C-alpha positions in Angstrom: 40.9 115.2 100.8 41.8 118.5 102.5 45.2 117.2 103.5 45.8 116.2 99.8 44.9 119.7 98.6 47.2 121.3 101.2 50.1 119.0 100.1 49.4 119.7 96.5 49.4 123.4 97.1 52.7 123.1 98.9 54.2 121.1 96.0 53.0 123.8 93.6 54.5 126.6 95.7 57.8 124.8 96.1 58.0 124.0 92.4 57.3 127.6 91.5 59.9 128.8 93.9 62.6 126.5 92.6 61.8 126.4 88.9 64.0 129.5 88.3 67.0 127.7 89.8 67.2 124.7 87.5 70.4 124.1 85.6 70.9 126.2 82.6 73.3 126.8 79.7 74.1 130.0 77.8 76.1 130.3 74.6 77.9 133.4 73.3 80.1 134.0 70.3 83.8 134.1 71.2 85.4 134.6 67.8 86.6 132.2 65.1 89.6 130.1 64.1 90.2 129.6 60.4 86.6 130.7 59.7 85.3 128.1 62.2 83.1 129.8 64.9 84.2 129.5 68.5 81.8 129.9 71.4 81.9 130.3 75.1 79.4 128.1 77.0 78.3 129.0 80.5 76.9 126.0 82.5 75.1 126.8 85.8 73.6 124.3 88.2 70.7 124.9 90.7 73.2 126.1 93.4 74.7 128.8 91.2 78.0 126.9 90.6 79.1 127.9 87.2 81.5 126.5 84.6 82.6 128.4 81.5 83.9 126.2 78.6 84.9 127.0 75.1 84.8 124.7 72.2 88.3 125.8 71.2 90.5 123.1 72.8 87.5 121.8 74.8 88.8 124.3 77.4 87.5 125.0 80.9 87.9 128.7 81.2 86.3 129.3 84.6 84.9 127.2 87.5 83.1 129.3 90.0 82.3 127.7 93.4 81.4 129.1 96.9 83.8 129.4 99.8 82.6 128.7 103.4 80.9 132.1 103.5 79.1 131.6 100.1 81.5 133.8 98.1 81.6 132.6 94.5 85.1 132.7 93.0 86.9 131.1 90.1 89.1 128.1 91.1 90.9 127.4 87.8 93.5 129.4 86.0 92.1 130.7 82.7 92.4 133.6 80.4 90.0 136.3 79.2 89.8 136.0 75.5 90.2 133.6 72.6 93.3 135.5 71.4 95.0 134.6 74.7 94.4 130.9 74.1 95.5 131.2 70.5 98.9 132.3 71.7 101.4 130.1 73.6 100.2 128.9 77.0 100.7 125.9 79.2 97.5 124.1 78.2 95.3 126.0 80.7 92.1 123.9 81.1 92.4 122.1 77.8 91.8 118.6 76.6 95.2 117.3 75.3 95.9 114.3 73.1 96.1 112.0 71.4 98.6 111.1 74.0 99.0 113.3 77.0 102.3 113.5 78.8 105.6 112.2 77.3 106.6 109.6 74.8 110.3 108.9 74.7 112.2 109.6 71.6 109.0 110.8 69.9 108.5 107.2 68.6 106.5 104.1 69.4 106.0 100.7 67.8 102.5 99.2 67.3 101.9 95.8 65.7 105.5 95.8 64.3 105.2 99.3 62.7 107.3 102.2 64.1 105.5 105.6 64.2 107.4 108.8 64.4 105.8 111.7 66.3 106.6 115.4 66.6 109.6 116.0 69.0 108.3 119.0 70.9 109.9 118.4 74.3 113.6 118.1 73.5 114.0 114.8 71.7 110.7 113.6 73.2 107.0 114.0 72.4 104.5 115.6 74.8 100.8 116.2 75.0 100.0 115.0 71.4 102.3 117.4 69.5 102.3 121.0 68.5 98.8 120.9 67.0 97.2 118.7 69.6 93.6 118.6 70.6 93.9 121.8 72.6 94.4 123.6 69.3 91.3 122.3 67.6 87.8 123.7 67.3 85.3 121.0 68.5 81.7 120.6 67.4 79.3 121.2 70.3 75.7 120.4 71.5 74.0 121.1 74.8 71.3 119.5 76.9 69.6 120.4 80.2 67.7 118.3 82.8 66.4 119.0 86.3 69.6 117.6 87.8 72.4 118.6 85.4 73.5 120.5 82.3 75.7 118.9 79.7 78.0 120.2 77.0 79.0 117.6 74.5 82.1 118.3 72.3 83.1 116.2 69.3 86.3 116.1 67.2 87.6 113.7 64.5 91.3 113.4 64.4 92.5 112.4 60.9 94.7 109.4 60.2 98.3 110.3 60.8 97.5 113.6 62.4 100.6 114.6 64.4 102.0 111.1 63.4 99.3 109.0 65.0 97.6 106.2 63.0 93.9 105.9 62.5 91.0 108.3 62.1 89.9 108.8 65.7 86.4 110.1 66.7 86.4 111.6 70.2 83.5 112.9 72.3 83.9 114.8 75.5 80.9 115.4 77.7 81.2 118.0 80.4 78.3 117.4 82.9 77.7 119.9 85.7 75.2 118.5 88.2 73.4 119.7 91.3 75.9 118.0 93.6 78.5 120.6 92.5 80.3 118.0 90.4 81.9 118.6 87.1 82.0 115.2 85.4 84.2 114.6 82.4 83.0 111.7 80.3 85.4 110.7 77.5 84.6 108.2 74.6 86.6 107.5 71.4 86.7 105.0 68.6 89.2 104.4 65.8 89.3 102.8 62.3 92.9 101.6 62.7 94.9 100.4 65.7 96.3 103.5 67.5 97.4 104.7 71.0 95.3 107.0 73.1 95.7 108.8 76.4 93.5 111.8 77.1 93.3 114.2 80.1 92.0 117.6 81.1 94.9 120.0 81.9 93.1 122.4 84.4 95.2 124.3 87.0 93.3 124.6 90.3 93.7 127.3 92.9 91.1 127.2 95.6 91.9 130.6 96.9 90.3 132.1 93.9 93.7 133.4 92.8 94.1 135.5 95.9 97.3 133.6 96.8 99.5 130.8 95.4 98.8 127.2 96.4 101.7 126.7 98.8 99.3 127.0 101.7 96.9 124.4 100.2 96.8 120.9 101.7 96.8 117.8 99.4 96.1 114.1 99.8 96.8 111.6 97.0 95.4 108.1 97.1 98.3 106.3 95.6 100.9 103.9 97.2 103.1 103.9 94.1 104.4 106.1 91.4 106.5 105.9 88.2 110.0 107.3 88.8 111.5 109.3 85.9 115.0 109.9 84.4 116.3 112.4 81.9 113.5 114.5 80.3 111.0 113.2 82.9 110.7 110.0 81.0 109.6 107.0 83.2 112.3 104.5 83.9 109.8 101.7 83.6 109.8 101.0 87.3 106.7 101.2 89.4 108.0 102.2 92.9 106.5 102.7 96.3 106.1 106.3 97.5 107.1 105.2 101.0 110.1 107.2 102.3 110.0 109.7 99.4 109.0 113.3 99.3 106.3 112.2 96.9 104.3 110.4 99.6 101.1 112.3 99.9 98.9 109.6 101.4 98.3 111.8 104.5 97.1 115.4 104.3 100.2 117.5 103.6 100.6 121.2 103.3 102.2 121.7 99.9 104.9 124.2 101.1 106.3 121.5 103.4 107.3 119.5 100.3 107.9 122.3 97.9 110.6 123.6 100.2 112.6 120.4 99.5 111.5 119.8 95.9 113.3 122.5 93.9 111.2 121.8 90.8 107.9 121.1 92.6 105.7 118.1 91.8 105.5 116.7 88.3 104.9 113.1 89.0 102.6 110.3 87.8 100.9 108.5 90.6 99.5 104.9 90.3 96.0 105.4 91.7 94.9 102.9 94.2 92.0 100.7 93.0 90.9 98.9 89.9 91.3 100.7 86.6 87.9 101.2 85.0 86.1 101.7 88.3 85.7 105.2 89.8 87.9 105.8 92.8 89.1 108.8 94.8 92.5 109.9 93.3 93.2 113.1 95.2 91.8 115.9 97.4 93.0 119.4 97.8 91.9 121.8 100.6 92.4 125.6 101.1 92.2 126.3 104.9 91.6 130.0 104.4 88.6 129.7 102.1 87.4 126.3 103.3 87.1 125.1 99.7 87.6 121.4 99.1 88.3 119.8 95.7 87.9 116.0 95.3 89.1 114.2 92.2 87.6 110.8 91.3 88.6 108.8 88.2 88.4 105.5 86.4 92.0 106.0 85.1 95.0 104.1 86.5 97.2 107.1 86.8 97.2 110.8 87.7 100.0 113.3 87.0 100.2 115.8 89.9 101.8 119.0 88.7 102.4 122.1 90.8 103.3 124.4 87.9 106.6 125.9 89.3 107.4 127.1 85.8 104.4 129.2 84.9 106.3 132.0 83.2 106.0 135.7 83.6 104.3 135.9 80.2 101.1 134.5 81.8 100.9 137.3 84.4 98.9 139.7 82.2 96.5 137.1 81.0 95.8 135.6 84.4 95.8 138.9 86.3 97.7 137.5 89.2 100.6 139.1 91.1 102.7 136.0 90.9 103.2 133.3 88.3 105.0 130.7 90.5 103.0 127.9 92.2 99.7 129.5 91.2 98.0 126.3 90.3 98.0 122.5 90.7 97.0 120.0 88.0 95.4 116.6 88.7 95.8 115.1 85.2 94.0 111.7 85.3 95.4 109.5 82.6 97.3 106.4 81.8 101.0 106.4 82.7 103.5 108.5 80.7 105.3 106.7 77.8 103.0 103.8 78.1 103.4 102.9 74.4 107.0 102.1 75.1 106.5 100.3 78.4 104.6 97.0 78.0 104.5 96.6 81.8 102.3 99.7 82.1 98.5 99.6 81.5 98.0 99.6 77.7 97.0 102.7 75.8 96.3 100.7 72.6 92.8 101.2 71.0 91.7 99.0 68.2 88.8 99.1 65.7 85.6 97.8 67.3 86.7 98.9 70.8 85.5 102.0 72.6 87.8 104.1 74.8 86.0 105.3 77.9 87.1 107.4 80.9 85.2 109.3 83.6 86.8 111.9 85.8 84.9 113.9 88.4 85.9 117.2 90.0 83.7 117.7 93.1 83.6 121.1 94.8 82.8 121.2 98.5 83.5 122.9 101.8 85.5 121.5 104.7 
């Protein structure tokens, strides 16, 4: 009996000591767009890891994680105000769609019907058009448990919005758990056949913005990639990375490849594994801070982009001394131009089906 009382007292003491460290969420007003209120949500886990997300564009604004000495710093490129995001920017932290990446000729044919999209990348279409999901105000709800905090964001895309058929209902759940994982759960349904390819467009810099990413090391779990031609449109070939500068199957310091790739990386990798099952897609490591980022996904592809063209206009918003190679994107997705390549995994979504995707960004120390 005495031992039971002692154990019970210990449990009560431990509970009281840790109860203040359970996951939490805070919401603050961040302005409005066309009279729709915009908020900034701060998600914090029991370890103090913090993610700030706005319901404008479903955008990750900050992701604060510790280095090897416990120093918390932001590892994503983001801007300081809603006004910055309302201006032109390269999709910092946003959810883009309906179809991320490029569609050749800004057209596709589905069930014998040709659909014309906005040509916003030369003669091609990119990231869902000029008024894509990153330009929308999403509805939001939150929930908290002992192990995680969740921000759920919802948006209904109207039939023929940006040229895409079908009214599409999308839900995006950001889940920050006590394993220092930011999980991205996507679901969507449609009332007409359509095409859908969603991703998060966060730019990661594990130095906390102190330096560019050329000293970072990267490993990509992909034996194949999709070569591109003019306008970075896939040729339709699925080729081996063997013998190319795009082979990142072993830990590689980025500067070793960026010195021979004048435009940096902007490549779709065919992730090893079975689509629909979560696998490791990539890892990135900063030797100076000790921070490690692991990317897991259920998607068949991942666009790895090293942002060589971040323009000077972003310097003031980001507050960094340099705008070149300041971040790397790990855009988990289906392959670019899939609607026009029947040999690629399909992006077609039909009524009665549910689109699902799970991508996890895990922050750690190495």
